[in-house]
C-alpha positions in Angstrom: 0.0 0.0 0.0 2.8 2.4 0.8 0.8 4.3 3.3 1.8 5.0 6.9 0.1 2.7 9.4 -2.2 4.1 12.0 -1.0 2.8 15.4 -3.5 3.6 18.2 -4.5 2.7 21.7 -8.0 2.7 23.1 -9.5 2.1 26.5 -13.1 0.9 26.2 -15.3 0.8 29.3 -18.7 -1.0 29.5 -21.1 -0.3 32.4 -23.6 -3.0 32.7 -25.6 -0.9 35.2 -26.1 1.9 32.7 -29.1 0.9 30.5 -29.5 3.1 27.4 -32.8 1.6 26.2 -33.8 -0.9 23.6 -31.5 -1.4 20.6 -33.3 -0.4 17.4 -32.2 -2.9 14.8 -32.0 -0.3 12.1 -29.7 -2.4 9.8 -32.3 -5.1 9.0 -33.1 -4.1 5.4 -31.7 -4.8 2.0 -32.7 -3.6 -1.5 -31.8 -4.2 -5.2 -32.9 -3.2 -8.7 -33.0 -6.6 -10.3 -36.4 -7.8 -9.0 -36.4 -11.0 -11.3 -33.4 -12.4 -9.5 -35.4 -12.7 -6.3 -36.8 -16.1 -7.3 -33.9 -17.6 -9.3 -32.1 -20.5 -7.8 -29.3 -18.2 -6.6 -31.7 -15.6 -5.3 -33.6 -18.1 -3.3 -30.4 -19.5 -1.9 -29.3 -16.0 -0.8 -32.7 -15.6 1.0 -32.1 -18.8 2.8 -28.7 -17.5 4.0 -30.3 -14.3 5.2 -33.1 -16.2 6.9 -30.5 -18.1 8.9 -28.8 -14.9 9.9 -31.8 -12.6 10.6 -32.8 -12.1 14.2 -35.7 -9.9 13.2 -37.7 -9.7 9.9 -35.8 -7.7 7.3 -37.5 -5.3 4.9 -36.8 -6.1 1.2 -37.1 -3.1 -1.2 -37.0 -3.5 -5.0 -37.1 -1.3 -8.0 -39.0 -2.2 -11.1 -42.1 -3.9 -9.6 -44.3 -2.3 -12.3 -41.8 -1.9 -15.1 -42.6 -3.6 -18.4 -40.0 -6.2 -19.3 -39.5 -9.7 -20.7 -39.0 -11.0 -17.2 -35.3 -11.3 -17.4 -33.2 -9.0 -15.2 -29.8 -7.5 -16.0 -27.8 -5.2 -13.8 -29.9 -2.2 -12.7 -32.9 -3.5 -14.7 -35.8 -5.9 -14.4 -39.6 -5.8 -14.4 -42.7 -7.2 -12.8 -44.4 -6.8 -16.2 -47.9 -6.5 -14.6 -49.8 -4.0 -16.7 -50.9 -4.4 -20.4 -53.8 -3.1 -22.5 -56.1 -4.7 -25.0 -56.4 -3.1 -28.4 -59.6 -1.4 -27.1 -57.6 0.0 -24.2 -59.0 -2.4 -21.6 -56.4 -3.1 -18.9 -55.0 -6.6 -18.3 -53.1 -7.5 -15.1 -50.6 -10.4 -14.9 -49.2 -11.2 -11.4 -47.1 -14.2 -12.3 -43.7 -12.5 -11.8 -44.5 -10.6 -8.7 -46.2 -13.6 -7.0 -42.9 -15.4 -7.2 -41.0 -12.3 -5.8 -43.2 -11.9 -2.8 -43.6 -15.6 -2.2 -39.8 -15.8 -1.9 -39.6 -12.8 0.4 -42.4 -14.0 2.7 -41.0 -17.6 2.8 -37.8 -16.1 4.4 -39.9 -14.5 7.0 -39.3 -11.0 5.7 -41.5 -8.0 4.7 -41.7 -6.4 1.2 -41.0 -2.7 1.0 -43.0 -2.2 -2.2 -42.0 0.6 -4.5 -44.8 1.6 -7.0 -42.6 2.1 -10.1 -41.8 2.4 -12.8 -44.2 3.4 -15.5 -45.5 0.4 -17.6 -45.1 0.6 -21.3 -48.8 0.9 -22.0 -49.2 3.9 -19.7 -46.4 5.9 -21.4 -47.8 9.2 -22.8 -48.8 9.0 -26.4 -46.3 10.2 -29.0 -43.1 9.0 -27.3 -43.3 5.2 -27.2 -41.7 4.6 -30.6 -39.2 1.9 -31.5 -36.1 2.3 -33.7 -34.4 -0.7 -35.3 -31.3 1.3 -36.0 -30.3 1.4 -32.3 -28.2 -1.2 -30.6 -29.8 -4.7 -30.7 -31.3 -5.7 -27.3 -32.0 -2.3 -25.9 -35.3 -0.6 -26.7 -36.3 3.0 -26.5 -38.6 2.4 -23.5 -35.5 1.4 -21.6 -32.7 3.5 -23.1 -34.7 6.7 -23.6 -36.3 6.5 -20.2 -39.9 6.3 -21.2 -40.5 4.5 -17.9 -39.6 7.7 -16.1 -42.6 9.7 -17.2 -45.9 10.4 -15.4 -48.7 8.2 -16.8 -50.8 9.2 -19.7 -53.9 8.4 -17.6 -53.7 9.0 -13.8 -56.9 7.0 -13.2 -55.6 3.9 -14.9 -52.5 4.2 -12.8 -54.7 4.4 -9.8 -56.6 1.4 -10.8 -53.3 -0.5 -11.2 -52.4 0.5 -7.7 -55.8 -0.7 -6.5 -55.6 -4.0 -8.3 -52.1 -4.5 -6.9 -53.2 -4.1 -3.3 -56.4 -6.0 -3.7 -54.6 -8.9 -5.3 -52.1 -9.3 -2.5 -54.6 -8.8 0.3 -56.5 -11.7 -1.3 -53.4 -13.8 -1.8 -51.8 -13.3 1.6 -54.4 -11.8 3.9 -54.8 -8.5 5.6 -52.7 -9.4 8.7 -49.7 -10.1 6.4 -50.1 -6.9 4.3 -50.3 -4.8 7.4 -46.5 -5.5 7.8 -45.7 -4.4 4.3 -44.5 -0.8 3.4 -45.5 0.9 0.2 -44.1 4.0 -1.5 -44.3 5.8 -4.8 -41.4 5.7 -7.3 -37.7 6.2 -6.5 -35.7 9.4 -6.3 -38.2 11.6 -8.1 -35.9 14.6 -7.4 -33.5 13.3 -10.1 -33.9 13.2 -13.8 -32.3 9.8 -13.7 -35.7 8.5 -12.4 -38.4 11.1 -13.0 -39.1 13.2 -16.1 -42.2 14.9 -14.7 -42.4 18.0 -12.6 -42.7 18.2 -8.8 -46.4 18.9 -9.3 -46.7 15.8 -11.5 -45.2 13.7 -8.7 -47.4 15.3 -6.0 -50.5 14.6 -8.1 -49.4 11.0 -8.7 -48.8 10.6 -5.0 -52.3 11.7 -4.1 -53.7 9.4 -6.7 -51.6 6.5 -5.4 -52.6 7.0 -1.8 -56.3 7.4 -2.7 -56.5 4.1 -4.6 -54.1 2.2 -2.2 -56.2 3.1 0.8 -59.4 2.4 -1.0 -58.1 -1.1 -1.6 -56.9 -1.6 2.0 -57.4 1.1 4.6 -54.7 -0.2 7.0 -52.0 0.0 4.4 -48.7 1.8 5.4 -47.8 4.2 2.6 -45.2 7.0 2.4 -42.3 8.6 0.6 -40.8 10.5 -1.1 -37.6 8.4 -1.2 -35.6 11.4 -2.4 -31.8 11.8 -2.5 -29.3 13.5 -0.2 -31.3 16.0 2.0 -28.1 18.1 2.6 -28.0 19.0 -1.2 -30.5 21.4 -2.7 -32.4 19.1 -5.0 -33.1 16.5 -2.3 -33.8 19.2 0.3 -36.2 21.2 -1.8 -38.1 18.2 -2.9 -38.4 16.7 0.6 -39.7 20.1 2.0 -42.1 20.5 -0.9 -43.5 17.0 -0.5 -44.0 17.3 3.3 -45.6 20.7 2.9 -48.0 19.2 0.3 -48.9 16.3 2.6 -49.5 18.6 5.6 -51.1 21.8 4.3 -51.9 21.8 0.6 -55.0 20.8 -1.4 -55.2 17.1 -2.3 -55.5 16.6 -6.0 -58.1 13.9 -5.5 -60.2 14.9 -2.5 -60.0 18.6 -2.8 -59.3 18.8 0.9 -56.2 19.9 2.8 -53.5 17.2 3.2 -52.6 13.8 2.1 -52.2 10.7 4.2 -48.6 9.9 5.1 -47.6 6.9 7.2 -43.8 7.2 7.0 -41.1 9.4 5.5 -38.2 8.1 3.4 -35.0 9.5 1.8 -31.6 8.3 0.7 -27.9 8.9 1.3 -24.7 7.7 -0.4 -21.2 8.1 1.0 -19.4 8.9 -2.2 -19.9 9.9 -5.9 -16.6 8.9 -7.4 -15.3 11.4 -10.0 -15.3 8.6 -12.6 -17.4 5.5 -12.2 -15.8 3.7 -15.1 -12.2 4.3 -16.0 -11.3 2.8 -19.4 -7.5 2.9 -19.0 -6.6 1.4 -15.6 -2.9 1.8 -16.4 -3.1 5.5 -15.6 -2.7 6.9 -12.2 -6.0 6.5 -10.4 -7.2 9.1 -7.9 -7.9 7.4 -4.6 -11.4 8.3 -3.4 -13.3 6.9 -0.4 -16.8 6.9 1.1 -17.5 9.3 3.9 -19.6 8.6 7.0 -19.5 12.3 7.8 -21.3 13.1 4.5 -23.9 10.4 5.2 -24.6 11.6 8.7 -24.8 15.2 7.3 -27.5 14.0 4.9 -29.5 12.2 7.6 -29.3 15.1 10.0 -30.4 17.5 7.3 -33.4 15.2 6.5 -34.3 14.9 10.1 -34.0 18.6 10.6 -36.4 19.2 7.7 -38.9 16.7 9.1 -38.7 18.3 12.5 -40.1 21.6 11.0 -43.5 19.8 10.6 -44.8 19.1 14.1 -47.8 17.2 12.9 -45.4 14.6 11.5 -43.4 14.2 14.7 -44.2 10.6 15.3 -43.8 9.2 11.8 -41.0 6.7 11.3 -38.2 7.5 9.0 -36.6 5.1 6.5 -33.2 5.8 5.0 -34.0 3.2 2.4 -30.8 3.5 0.4 -27.8 4.0 2.6 -24.6 2.9 1.0 -20.9 3.7 0.9 -20.8 4.8 -2.8 -23.1 5.3 -5.8 -22.9 2.7 -8.5 -23.9 -0.8 -7.5 -23.2 -2.2 -11.0 -19.7 -0.9 -11.0 -16.7 -2.8 -9.7 -12.9 -3.0 -9.5 -12.5 -3.5 -13.2 -14.2 -0.2 -13.7 -12.6 1.8 -10.9 -10.2 0.4 -8.3 -11.9 2.4 -5.6 -14.8 0.0 -5.7 -12.5 -2.5 -3.9 -14.2 -1.4 -0.7 -17.2 -3.8 -1.3 -15.0 -6.9 -1.5 -13.0 -6.4 1.6 -13.3 -6.1 5.4 -13.7 -2.3 4.8 -17.4 -2.6 3.9 -18.6 -4.3 7.2 -16.4 -2.0 9.3 -17.9 1.1 7.5 -21.5 -0.2 7.9 -21.2 -1.0 11.6 -19.6 2.3 12.4 -22.3 4.1 10.5 -25.0 2.2 12.3 -23.6 3.4 15.7 -23.5 7.0 14.5 -27.1 6.8 13.3 -28.3 5.2 16.5 -26.8 8.1 18.4 -28.1 10.7 16.1 -31.7 9.6 16.2 -31.8 10.3 20.0 -32.0 14.0 19.1 -35.2 13.7 17.2 -38.8 12.7 17.9 -39.1 10.7 14.6 -37.6 7.3 15.0 -35.2 6.1 12.2 -36.7 2.6 11.7 -34.4 1.2 9.0 -31.4 1.9 6.9 -31.3 -0.1 3.7 -28.1 -1.6 2.3 -28.6 -1.7 -1.5 -26.9 -5.1 -2.1 -28.0 -8.5 -3.4 -26.2 -10.4 -6.1 -25.4 -10.2 -9.8 -25.5 -12.7 -12.6 -22.7 -12.9 -15.3 -20.0 -11.3 -13.2 -16.4 -12.5 -12.4 -15.4 -13.7 -8.9 -15.2 -10.7 -6.5 -16.1 -8.3 -9.3 -16.3 -5.5 -6.7 -20.0 -4.8 -7.1 -22.0 -3.9 -4.0 -23.3 -7.4 -3.4 -23.6 -9.9 -0.6 -22.3 -12.9 -2.5 -20.1 -13.5 -5.4 -20.1 -16.5 -7.8 -20.7 -20.0 -6.6 -22.6 -18.4 -3.6 -19.3 -17.5 -1.9 -20.3 -15.1 0.9 -18.5 -11.7 1.0 -17.3 -10.3 4.3 -20.2 -7.9 4.4 -22.6 -10.7 5.3 -20.6 -11.3 8.5 -21.4 -7.9 10.0 -25.1 -8.8 9.7 -24.2 -12.0 11.6 -22.4 -10.1 14.3 -25.2 -7.6 14.6 -27.8 -10.4 14.9 -26.0 -11.6 18.0 -26.5 -8.3 19.9 -29.1 -8.3 22.6 -32.1 -6.0 22.7 -31.0 -3.9 25.7 -28.2 -1.5 25.0 -25.7 -0.6 27.7 -23.3 2.2 28.0 -19.9 2.0 26.2 -17.3 4.7 26.4 -14.2 4.7 24.1 -11.1 6.8 24.9 -8.7 6.8 22.0 -5.1 7.7 22.0 -4.4 8.5 18.4 -0.6 8.3 18.2 -0.5 9.0 14.4 -2.6 12.1 13.4 -2.2 12.1 9.7 -5.9 11.3 9.3 -9.0 13.3 10.1 -10.6 12.3 13.4 -14.1 12.6 11.8 -13.2 9.7 9.4 -11.5 7.5 11.9 -13.4 5.6 14.6 -12.5 3.1 17.3 -15.8 2.6 19.0 -18.4 0.0 19.8 -22.0 -1.1 20.7 -22.7 -3.1 23.8 -25.8 -5.0 24.9 -27.0 -7.3 27.6 -29.8 -9.9 27.4 -30.5 -13.4 28.9 -27.3 -13.2 31.0 -25.2 -12.6 27.9 -23.1 -9.5 27.4 -22.4 -8.8 23.7 -20.0 -6.1 22.5 -19.0 -5.2 19.0 -15.8 -3.1 18.7 -14.4 -1.7 15.5 -11.2 -0.1 14.2 -12.4 1.8 11.1 -11.2 4.6 8.8 -13.1 6.0 5.8 -10.0 6.1 3.7 -10.0 2.5 2.4 -6.2 2.4 1.9 -5.4 3.1 5.5 -3.7 0.3 7.5 -2.8 0.0 11.1 -3.5 -1.6 14.4 -5.2 -0.6 17.7 -4.4 -2.0 21.1 -7.7 -2.4 23.1 -8.0 -2.4 26.8 -11.6 -3.5 27.5 -13.1 -3.1 30.9 -16.5 -4.6 31.6 -17.9 -3.3 34.9 -21.0 -4.2 37.1 -21.5 -7.6 35.6 -24.9 -8.9 37.0 -23.9 -12.5 37.5 -21.3 -14.1 39.7 -20.2 -17.5 38.4 -18.4 -19.2 35.6 -19.0 -17.7 32.1 -18.0 -18.6 28.6 -15.9 -16.0 26.7 -16.2 -15.9 22.9 -14.2 -13.6 20.5 -15.3 -13.4 16.9 -13.4 -11.3 14.3 -13.9 -9.8 10.9 -10.6 -8.6 9.4 -8.1 -9.4 6.6 -7.4 -12.8 8.2 -10.7 -13.9 9.7 -14.3 -14.2 8.4 -13.0 -13.2 5.0 -13.6 -15.2 1.8 -12.1 -12.5 -0.3 -8.7 -12.9 1.5 -9.0 -16.6 1.1 -9.6 -16.2 -2.7 -6.6 -13.9 -2.9 -4.5 -16.5 -1.0 -5.4 -18.9 -3.8 -3.9 -16.5 -6.3 -7.2 -14.7 -7.2 -8.2 -17.4 -9.7 -10.5 -16.3 -12.5 -12.1 -19.7 -12.5 -11.3 -21.4 -9.2 -11.5 -25.2 -9.1 -14.1 -27.0 -7.0 -11.3 -27.7 -4.5 -10.4 -24.1 -4.3 -14.0 -23.0 -3.9 -14.4 -25.4 -1.0 -11.2 -24.0 0.6 -12.4 -20.4 0.1 -15.8 -21.2 1.7 -14.1 -22.4 4.8 -13.5 -18.7 5.6 -16.8 -17.2 4.5 -18.6 -17.5 7.8 -18.1 -15.7 11.2 -14.8 -17.0 12.7 -13.5 -17.1 16.2 -9.9 -15.9 16.8 -9.5 -18.3 19.7 -11.4 -21.2 21.2 -14.2 -20.3 23.6 -12.8 -20.3 27.1 -14.2 -20.4 30.6 -13.7 -17.3 32.8 -14.7 -16.7 36.4 -16.7 -13.7 37.4 -15.8 -13.0 41.0 -17.1 -10.6 43.6 -15.5 -7.6 41.8 -18.1 -8.0 39.1 -15.8 -7.0 36.3 -13.7 -8.4 33.5 -10.7 -6.9 31.9 -9.5 -8.0 28.5 -6.6 -6.9 26.2 -6.3 -7.6 22.5 -5.5 -5.8 19.2 -7.7 -5.1 16.2 -6.2 -4.4 12.8 -7.4 -1.6 10.6 -10.0 -2.2 9.3 -11.3 -4.8 11.7 -14.3 -5.7 13.9 -14.4 -7.8 17.1 -17.5 -9.4 18.7 -16.9 -10.2 22.4 -19.5 -12.3 24.2 -19.6 -13.2 27.9 -22.2 -15.9 28.5 -23.2 -16.9 32.0 -23.2 -20.6 32.7 -25.4 -20.1 35.8 -29.2 -20.0 36.0 
């Protein structure tokens, strides 16, 4: 790497008597564009993995539920292919694809986060839905020219589509099941990348969507506007305008003041690399990294905007895209900075971000219910392509999955953790460097996650940890477990590199790599004695980046 190592010391103190409240499991949500990969063999296998990990139902958010398609996803594209019209204009609804999607999600014990989008081909405004055989074969104008981004030619037919959607799934799964689902309109309507209408067009469509959705099922949970970074003007202006409309403006359907809103959503990304794809990787590449500070700034800005509307003070907030960098389909062969999604950097970044969001939300009356990691899997990629995914080829699990495993082992009662860091080497900003943790206690088990994390992905180093756990509420023999995610442990990517980064690993190599894909202990579990002092002191080191999970499990009753 050629970078100077960060050598640090930290004293971390846990007070088991200092209860901070219930731990809100905000990380329990994933999303992805390619909705048709949900029910493939690989998709179902990934859901089985997530089901084994999940300690609480995850929310699963998808793009393209209503997009017209041939039912075959490709990166950043897919479609539920629900809506069509007869020659006389009569609507036809086909639920075959979406039934498979939601069957798979529900079988895992999860809840769909349904996004009403994007515009079906037969609802594209007249005059623009043409085809051109002179364009590249395989890509049609509906896709390449963004016809799916337009407001519908007929708002009532859109409304009927929404009604039929809700009605179909209430009948298929029952009201008690649909109560747990979340519904929103569109994705990032503040960007031309997704929406070619005006703000007023979106507000009108939202009113129509809410009217028909609640007509189909009055107990539905529906919200929005799932806009982008609230700290930037486009995202900020749109979010304010949307909330103002829902609170105090005339509804396009009812003619009365206000529109029903059950939750509020927006997005944040930690980086927009100056080049997503670099065609000559032999040139000097500018090193760029994600920024937690930027993401927290976005979330704080969004929460500040929401707080200006007192009537919305109890509504839950969903940061339903919350990722290190824009560009899930891009990888290391496009830009080496995307290496972060292959390595131990990604889980360290996410867990540090989770802690900062948990602490931030204490300042607001609106609870932050979930942050969504936009990551699933891709077909047709190389091993460890560097996309923002949970698995690579042959269902090899990437290190990111192991942070969800660690988080699942935390208890529901959060206890106080204080970290005092002695930063011996100060060539990095303190705002982008964290040695911190989350501690919980439940069922006579103390669980502590501690991380050594820096936003600059190229940083290396080590931190010596002195961990003091005070006021332990049991006095007997306990089991000590120490799990680790770093370059050496719980890391299939490192195992693949150790095999020589094979383009097509053999069956024997794949088996060897998979030995390191799960959560690994750095030492065998050992018995320790909790004496009358009611405390335990531990010393160990964590590399940068790296995460430890310490568990002390009472053997007594």
